[in-house]
C-alpha positions in Angstrom: 9.6 96.1 -137.6 6.1 97.3 -136.9 4.8 93.8 -137.7 7.2 92.3 -135.1 6.1 94.7 -132.4 2.5 93.9 -133.1 3.2 90.2 -133.0 5.0 90.6 -129.7 2.1 92.5 -128.3 -0.4 89.8 -129.4 1.8 87.0 -128.0 2.2 88.8 -124.7 -1.6 89.5 -124.5 -2.4 85.8 -125.2 0.1 84.7 -122.6 -1.4 87.1 -120.1 -4.9 85.8 -120.8 -3.8 82.2 -120.5 -1.9 82.8 -117.3 -5.1 84.1 -115.7 -7.0 81.0 -116.6 -7.5 78.3 -114.0 -8.1 74.7 -115.0 -9.8 72.7 -112.3 -10.6 69.0 -112.5 -14.3 68.6 -111.7 -15.7 65.2 -111.0 -18.8 64.5 -113.1 -21.7 65.4 -110.9 -19.7 64.7 -107.8 -21.8 65.3 -104.7 -24.8 66.5 -106.7 -28.0 64.5 -106.3 -28.5 60.9 -105.2 -26.7 58.2 -107.0 -29.1 55.8 -108.7 -28.4 52.1 -108.0 -30.3 51.0 -111.1 -28.9 53.5 -113.5 -25.4 54.1 -112.2 -24.1 51.4 -109.8 -25.6 48.3 -111.4 -24.2 49.1 -114.8 -20.7 49.1 -113.3 -21.3 45.6 -111.8 -22.7 44.4 -115.1 -19.7 45.6 -117.0 -16.9 44.7 -114.5 -18.2 41.9 -112.3 -20.6 39.7 -114.2 -19.4 40.0 -117.8 -16.6 37.5 -117.1 -18.9 35.2 -115.2 -17.3 35.7 -111.8 -20.2 37.3 -109.9 -23.0 35.9 -112.1 -25.6 33.3 -111.0 -23.7 30.2 -109.7 -20.5 32.2 -109.4 -18.7 33.9 -106.6 -20.7 35.6 -103.9 -22.1 38.2 -104.1 -24.2 37.5 -107.2 -24.3 40.8 -109.0 -26.9 40.1 -111.7 -29.5 42.8 -112.3 -32.4 41.3 -110.4 -30.4 39.9 -107.5 -27.5 42.2 -106.8 -29.1 44.7 -104.4 -30.5 42.1 -102.0 -27.2 40.1 -102.3 -25.2 43.1 -101.1 -27.6 44.2 -98.4 -28.6 40.8 -97.0 -25.1 39.3 -96.9 -23.3 42.1 -95.1 -21.4 43.6 -98.0 -22.7 47.1 -97.3 -22.3 49.2 -94.1 -24.2 52.5 -94.4 -23.1 53.6 -90.9 -19.4 53.3 -91.9 -19.3 53.2 -95.7 -15.5 52.9 -96.0 -15.7 49.8 -93.8 -18.2 48.1 -96.1 -16.8 44.9 -97.5 -17.7 46.0 -101.0 -15.7 49.3 -100.7 -12.7 47.6 -99.0 -12.5 45.1 -101.9 -12.8 47.8 -104.5 -10.3 50.2 -102.9 -6.7 50.2 -103.9 -5.1 47.1 -102.6 -8.4 45.3 -102.3 -8.9 42.1 -104.2 -11.2 43.7 -106.7 -9.5 47.1 -107.1 -8.3 46.4 -110.6 -11.8 46.0 -111.9 -13.0 49.6 -111.2 -11.4 53.0 -111.9 -11.4 55.9 -109.5 -14.5 57.5 -110.8 -16.4 54.2 -110.6 -15.2 53.6 -107.0 -16.1 57.2 -106.0 -19.6 56.7 -107.5 -20.1 53.4 -105.6 -18.8 54.9 -102.4 -21.1 57.9 -102.7 -24.0 55.5 -103.2 -23.1 53.7 -99.9 -22.6 57.1 -98.1 -26.1 58.2 -99.3 -27.6 55.1 -97.6 -27.3 52.5 -100.3 -30.8 53.0 -101.6 -32.5 50.6 -104.0 -33.3 53.4 -106.5 
């Protein structure tokens, strides 16, 4: 009987501790520091946009290969730093956009933050 009471106490204590815990989903480095085009944005383009040949040299505009992608996006009106959500790039990647199935939410959030931060070539 004493063992059962001890077990009940331990279980109640564990439940109490667990109920006090909060689990919060935290986006990886969301909002902290500048997004690097070279190290964070471009790899998404390489993986999702040019690996199948669609946005590679000679493919669909914009050409998103490593040495050309930044100027392609900036010089051809795909980026609007004054109204990031109105950027053609963001509209196409957002749910319902023609390219939305090629990025997940965290990738879209990263690219959107990059545009919001001024779309720097960094």
